[in-house]
C-alpha angles and dihedrals in degrees: 000000000000105000125207110228128242123198114253109241112256111231115166098183139357116252091219143355089283125033124179121202123190114214140171124209118199121224113284096015130125140191102223124234113301142139139217134219088233140047121277134200113198115203127176112211089188136008120011138281133212110216121189126193136146091012090301135106134211132182119215134185134170091304096058142039132200120233114214113188121214113290096012111144108227144158129212126205142161126206095194104023132267145197112224144171125223116207111199116197129187111244090242092064096043097073114135093034126115117284090217130053115269145172110246134194111243118222121220089247095053090046091059093041090055091050092049093047091050090049092049090050091056094052123095094205112125129192143110093266093052092047092049091049092048090051090052091051090049090049092053090051090053090049091052100047099073089050095060117111123228114243129196127349117264120257108252114228121209126239101192113095095236096052093040090056091051096044095045089051091054090044088058093044110025093171090066107130099194114128125224093265090058091048091048092055090048093051096041096249132113121251089247093052093048092047091052093048092051092052094044098045103031102025094233140066126267094257094052092047092051092048090052092048090053091051091053091046091051090055090055094046096046089045089055090055101260114152121251092247094048091047091052091051093044090056096046101253117155092228142001089248092058091050092046091051092053094044094047092048092051101036102032091234136069120263088244091058092045091051091051094057113139095252091051093053089055091048093051092046090052091050091049091053090047090058 
């Protein structure tokens, strides 16, 4: 996909140990690769985000957040648009968190704390009471972060030209049914060579990588409001039941339940009003 580029927000210093920034990202836009001298937690309150770091990709919606440690080069994009909150944390208050970037399960409590912190950041009301309350909210967020569970493994993304060409083609057309032998012939490599390269560079075989890509794609499509049946067909599954079985096994909930997450309901309602 050819992304349109957004300018990375310029923040020279954090005003406090925790700083929350509310942002929207239009469909098809991307913040290019960048890093921060502080930790960042990226959380989509509606829609879904694709976050890439360390040659790996994750997709997150209102049920997950992405942890970006200090200095980690990363890019953030959305195929279908999203509203998200960036929590910036000084390195000194991020102790106990993962040293590498990770996809984390967001609790209902943390979800509301993030919303409250973002709302407080948008207010212009000053005063000792407001400042004390904001600090308590930030403190609760810091208490919650180390308790979050990791979910899913990131999707590794190749760096060699041959595998990038293959993987980017499947990313554009995830319903493609060609096997690795067909792709090898197309790329001028034997099936054995391509299989070996997949395992060496991505740590998994072609079939497993493609299955994981389809899972991440399904999260984006469901997050954008696509029906379970339409998502299954878009990804090349023979039936909605086959897709639902895969999704439930990997995510621990049905695609119907995932699609009905609170943030997604708000997003669909907003789109309906816009029409």
